[in-house]
N, C-alpha and C positions, 0 to 999 in steps of 0.2 A: 504494500500500500504506500502511496506517496502522500505526504502531508506538507503543508506550507506552515512554517513556524517563523515568525518574525522576519518574513521576507525570504527565507531560504527554504529550499526543498529538502525534505528528509524522506528516506525510504525505510520502512519497517516491515519485516517479514511476518507471516502469519504465526510462526512459532514464537517469535518475540512478543507478539500481541497476546498470544495464549499464556505465555509465561508471566507476563505482566498481570493479566487478569487473575490468574491463580494466586500469585504472590500478593496482589493488592487485596484480594478477598481474605487471605490469611492475616494480613495486617489488621484489617477491620475486626475480624473475629477475635484476635488477641487483644485488641484495644477495648472492645466491649467486655470481654471476660475480665480484664484488669479493673475496669470501672465497677463491675458487679462485685468482684472480690473485695474491693475497697469499701463496698457497702455491706460487707459481711454476707453476701448472697453465695450460696453453694453453687459453683459452676462446674459442669461436667468437663471432661477432658476435651481440649480443643485440637488435639493431634488426631488426624484421621486414622492412623494405624491403631492407636489406643482405642479410639471409638469403635472401630470394626472389631477388634479383639474382645472388648468388653460386651459387645452385643451378643456374642455367641454363648 
């Protein structure tokens, strides 16, 4: 994909966009979990591998 940013053209691959989306989602999940923990709310594991293992 080609983007214009501040007058210059930039190219980003689909794999780079997918990696960004996955990582950005993880950031928000962790941020929300941190806020809830500070409010003394019990938060389940935010790690996908732990979540899948614990569901079995």
